[in-house]
PDB file with one MODEL, atoms N, CA, C and O in Angstrom:
MODEL        1
ATOM      1  N   UNK A   1      35.158  93.931 179.533  1.00  0.00           N
ATOM      2  CA  UNK A   1      34.487  94.679 178.545  1.00  0.00           C
ATOM      3  C   UNK A   1      35.427  95.246 177.492  1.00  0.00           C
ATOM      4  O   UNK A   1      36.491  95.765 177.827  1.00  0.00           O
ATOM      5  N   UNK A   2      35.087  95.162 176.359  1.00  0.00           N
ATOM      6  CA  UNK A   2      36.079  95.514 175.232  1.00  0.00           C
ATOM      7  C   UNK A   2      35.681  96.861 174.772  1.00  0.00           C
ATOM      8  O   UNK A   2      34.494  97.166 174.657  1.00  0.00           O
ATOM      9  N   UNK A   3      36.605  97.634 174.519  1.00  0.00           N
ATOM     10  CA  UNK A   3      36.494  99.072 173.974  1.00  0.00           C
ATOM     11  C   UNK A   3      35.799  99.056 172.577  1.00  0.00           C
ATOM     12  O   UNK A   3      36.089  98.207 171.734  1.00  0.00           O
ATOM     13  N   UNK A   4      34.864 100.037 172.368  1.00  0.00           N
ATOM     14  CA  UNK A   4      34.062 100.172 171.102  1.00  0.00           C
ATOM     15  C   UNK A   4      35.039 100.025 169.887  1.00  0.00           C
ATOM     16  O   UNK A   4      34.673  99.466 168.853  1.00  0.00           O
ATOM     17  N   UNK A   5      36.218 100.515 170.037  1.00  0.00           N
ATOM     18  CA  UNK A   5      37.213 100.679 168.893  1.00  0.00           C
ATOM     19  C   UNK A   5      37.798  99.260 168.524  1.00  0.00           C
ATOM     20  O   UNK A   5      38.504  99.108 167.527  1.00  0.00           O
ATOM     21  N   UNK A   6      37.488  98.295 169.324  1.00  0.00           N
ATOM     22  CA  UNK A   6      38.085  97.065 169.059  1.00  0.00           C
ATOM     23  C   UNK A   6      37.582  96.385 167.906  1.00  0.00           C
ATOM     24  O   UNK A   6      38.321  95.712 167.187  1.00  0.00           O
ATOM     25  N   UNK A   7      36.237  96.542 167.676  1.00  0.00           N
ATOM     26  CA  UNK A   7      35.494  95.998 166.467  1.00  0.00           C
ATOM     27  C   UNK A   7      36.012  96.707 165.202  1.00  0.00           C
ATOM     28  O   UNK A   7      36.252  96.097 164.159  1.00  0.00           O
ATOM     29  N   UNK A   8      36.165  97.996 165.355  1.00  0.00           N
ATOM     30  CA  UNK A   8      36.654  98.799 164.150  1.00  0.00           C
ATOM     31  C   UNK A   8      38.009  98.311 163.831  1.00  0.00           C
ATOM     32  O   UNK A   8      38.289  98.068 162.657  1.00  0.00           O
ATOM     33  N   UNK A   9      38.891  98.143 164.788  1.00  0.00           N
ATOM     34  CA  UNK A   9      40.323  97.650 164.529  1.00  0.00           C
ATOM     35  C   UNK A   9      40.314  96.371 163.794  1.00  0.00           C
ATOM     36  O   UNK A   9      41.063  96.191 162.834  1.00  0.00           O
ATOM     37  N   UNK A  10      39.432  95.418 164.246  1.00  0.00           N
ATOM     38  CA  UNK A  10      39.386  94.156 163.549  1.00  0.00           C
ATOM     39  C   UNK A  10      38.916  94.229 162.157  1.00  0.00           C
ATOM     40  O   UNK A  10      39.381  93.472 161.306  1.00  0.00           O
ATOM     41  N   UNK A  11      37.917  95.200 161.857  1.00  0.00           N
ATOM     42  CA  UNK A  11      37.560  95.413 160.518  1.00  0.00           C
ATOM     43  C   UNK A  11      38.654  96.010 159.729  1.00  0.00           C
ATOM     44  O   UNK A  11      38.788  95.668 158.554  1.00  0.00           O
ATOM     45  N   UNK A  12      39.441  96.864 160.264  1.00  0.00           N
ATOM     46  CA  UNK A  12      40.477  97.547 159.575  1.00  0.00           C
ATOM     47  C   UNK A  12      41.479  96.444 159.204  1.00  0.00           C
ATOM     48  O   UNK A  12      41.870  96.341 158.041  1.00  0.00           O
ATOM     49  N   UNK A  13      41.886  95.646 160.142  1.00  0.00           N
ATOM     50  CA  UNK A  13      42.756  94.620 159.943  1.00  0.00           C
ATOM     51  C   UNK A  13      42.344  93.659 158.811  1.00  0.00           C
ATOM     52  O   UNK A  13      43.141  93.274 157.956  1.00  0.00           O
ATOM     53  N   UNK A  14      41.100  93.311 158.859  1.00  0.00           N
ATOM     54  CA  UNK A  14      40.581  92.281 157.856  1.00  0.00           C
ATOM     55  C   UNK A  14      40.626  92.979 156.417  1.00  0.00           C
ATOM     56  O   UNK A  14      41.007  92.387 155.408  1.00  0.00           O
ATOM     57  N   UNK A  15      40.192  94.309 156.443  1.00  0.00           N
ATOM     58  CA  UNK A  15      40.289  95.094 155.147  1.00  0.00           C
ATOM     59  C   UNK A  15      41.688  95.102 154.622  1.00  0.00           C
ATOM     60  O   UNK A  15      41.914  94.831 153.443  1.00  0.00           O
ATOM     61  N   UNK A  16      42.656  95.415 155.493  1.00  0.00           N
ATOM     62  CA  UNK A  16      44.026  95.446 155.067  1.00  0.00           C
ATOM     63  C   UNK A  16      44.401  94.154 154.465  1.00  0.00           C
ATOM     64  O   UNK A  16      44.986  94.116 153.383  1.00  0.00           O
ATOM     65  N   UNK A  17      44.085  93.101 155.122  1.00  0.00           N
ATOM     66  CA  UNK A  17      44.539  91.792 154.681  1.00  0.00           C
ATOM     67  C   UNK A  17      43.962  91.478 153.346  1.00  0.00           C
ATOM     68  O   UNK A  17      44.619  90.956 152.445  1.00  0.00           O
ATOM     69  N   UNK A  18      42.685  91.821 153.251  1.00  0.00           N
ATOM     70  CA  UNK A  18      42.004  91.670 151.959  1.00  0.00           C
ATOM     71  C   UNK A  18      42.604  92.278 150.857  1.00  0.00           C
ATOM     72  O   UNK A  18      42.835  91.722 149.783  1.00  0.00           O
ATOM     73  N   UNK A  19      42.893  93.636 151.203  1.00  0.00           N
ATOM     74  CA  UNK A  19      43.627  94.428 150.091  1.00  0.00           C
ATOM     75  C   UNK A  19      45.015  93.936 149.669  1.00  0.00           C
ATOM     76  O   UNK A  19      45.458  94.020 148.524  1.00  0.00           O
ATOM     77  N   UNK A  20      45.652  93.413 150.727  1.00  0.00           N
ATOM     78  CA  UNK A  20      46.968  92.892 150.450  1.00  0.00           C
ATOM     79  C   UNK A  20      46.932  91.536 149.573  1.00  0.00           C
ATOM     80  O   UNK A  20      47.804  91.275 148.743  1.00  0.00           O
ATOM     81  N   UNK A  21      45.858  90.726 149.840  1.00  0.00           N
ATOM     82  CA  UNK A  21      45.584  89.523 148.975  1.00  0.00           C
ATOM     83  C   UNK A  21      45.170  89.900 147.685  1.00  0.00           C
ATOM     84  O   UNK A  21      45.482  89.234 146.698  1.00  0.00           O
ATOM     85  N   UNK A  22      44.474  90.944 147.621  1.00  0.00           N
ATOM     86  CA  UNK A  22      44.108  91.382 146.162  1.00  0.00           C
ATOM     87  C   UNK A  22      45.195  91.872 145.459  1.00  0.00           C
ATOM     88  O   UNK A  22      45.283  91.575 144.267  1.00  0.00           O
ATOM     89  N   UNK A  23      46.078  92.599 145.999  1.00  0.00           N
ATOM     90  CA  UNK A  23      47.260  93.232 145.384  1.00  0.00           C
ATOM     91  C   UNK A  23      48.223  92.180 145.005  1.00  0.00           C
ATOM     92  O   UNK A  23      48.728  92.145 143.882  1.00  0.00           O
ATOM     93  N   UNK A  24      48.504  91.248 146.013  1.00  0.00           N
ATOM     94  CA  UNK A  24      49.564  90.235 145.672  1.00  0.00           C
ATOM     95  C   UNK A  24      48.995  89.250 144.683  1.00  0.00           C
ATOM     96  O   UNK A  24      49.800  88.600 144.016  1.00  0.00           O
ATOM     97  N   UNK A  25      47.706  89.063 144.512  1.00  0.00           N
ATOM     98  CA  UNK A  25      47.048  88.174 143.658  1.00  0.00           C
ATOM     99  C   UNK A  25      46.993  88.720 142.195  1.00  0.00           C
ATOM    100  O   UNK A  25      47.994  88.643 141.481  1.00  0.00           O
ATOM    101  N   UNK A  26      45.864  89.253 141.761  1.00  0.00           N
ATOM    102  CA  UNK A  26      45.751  89.822 140.509  1.00  0.00           C
ATOM    103  C   UNK A  26      46.351  91.352 140.447  1.00  0.00           C
ATOM    104  O   UNK A  26      45.601  92.313 140.620  1.00  0.00           O
ATOM    105  N   UNK A  27      47.528  91.485 140.230  1.00  0.00           N
ATOM    106  CA  UNK A  27      48.178  92.807 140.389  1.00  0.00           C
ATOM    107  C   UNK A  27      47.606  93.714 139.232  1.00  0.00           C
ATOM    108  O   UNK A  27      47.570  94.936 139.381  1.00  0.00           O
ATOM    109  N   UNK A  28      47.182  93.139 138.136  1.00  0.00           N
ATOM    110  CA  UNK A  28      46.645  93.874 137.067  1.00  0.00           C
ATOM    111  C   UNK A  28      45.433  94.613 137.396  1.00  0.00           C
ATOM    112  O   UNK A  28      45.117  95.565 136.683  1.00  0.00           O
ATOM    113  N   UNK A  29      44.661  94.251 138.482  1.00  0.00           N
ATOM    114  CA  UNK A  29      43.468  94.881 138.936  1.00  0.00           C
ATOM    115  C   UNK A  29      43.764  96.031 139.901  1.00  0.00           C
ATOM    116  O   UNK A  29      42.847  96.788 140.217  1.00  0.00           O
ATOM    117  N   UNK A  30      45.056  96.206 140.408  1.00  0.00           N
ATOM    118  CA  UNK A  30      45.338  97.227 141.398  1.00  0.00           C
ATOM    119  C   UNK A  30      45.109  98.582 140.902  1.00  0.00           C
ATOM    120  O   UNK A  30      44.652  99.366 141.733  1.00  0.00           O
ATOM    121  N   UNK A  31      45.327  99.020 139.739  1.00  0.00           N
ATOM    122  CA  UNK A  31      45.046 100.408 139.242  1.00  0.00           C
ATOM    123  C   UNK A  31      43.562 100.663 139.140  1.00  0.00           C
ATOM    124  O   UNK A  31      43.093 101.793 139.276  1.00  0.00           O
ATOM    125  N   UNK A  32      42.853  99.621 138.905  1.00  0.00           N
ATOM    126  CA  UNK A  32      41.350  99.763 138.897  1.00  0.00           C
ATOM    127  C   UNK A  32      40.691 100.101 140.288  1.00  0.00           C
ATOM    128  O   UNK A  32      39.711 100.832 140.426  1.00  0.00           O
ATOM    129  N   UNK A  33      41.436  99.402 141.390  1.00  0.00           N
ATOM    130  CA  UNK A  33      41.097  99.503 142.684  1.00  0.00           C
ATOM    131  C   UNK A  33      41.336 100.835 143.301  1.00  0.00           C
ATOM    132  O   UNK A  33      40.627 101.310 144.188  1.00  0.00           O
ATOM    133  N   UNK A  34      42.446 101.447 142.746  1.00  0.00           N
ATOM    134  CA  UNK A  34      42.830 102.836 143.181  1.00  0.00           C
ATOM    135  C   UNK A  34      41.942 103.750 142.658  1.00  0.00           C
ATOM    136  O   UNK A  34      42.080 104.950 142.895  1.00  0.00           O
TER     137      UNK A  34
ENDMDL
END
């Protein structure tokens, strides 16, 4: 049985990787995302 926080942690990891990809890609869009 997996703890309820496991799904949330996966979402956070995916979100973090997505943000990193966005920042490392079009850096000109970073100020707009902040």
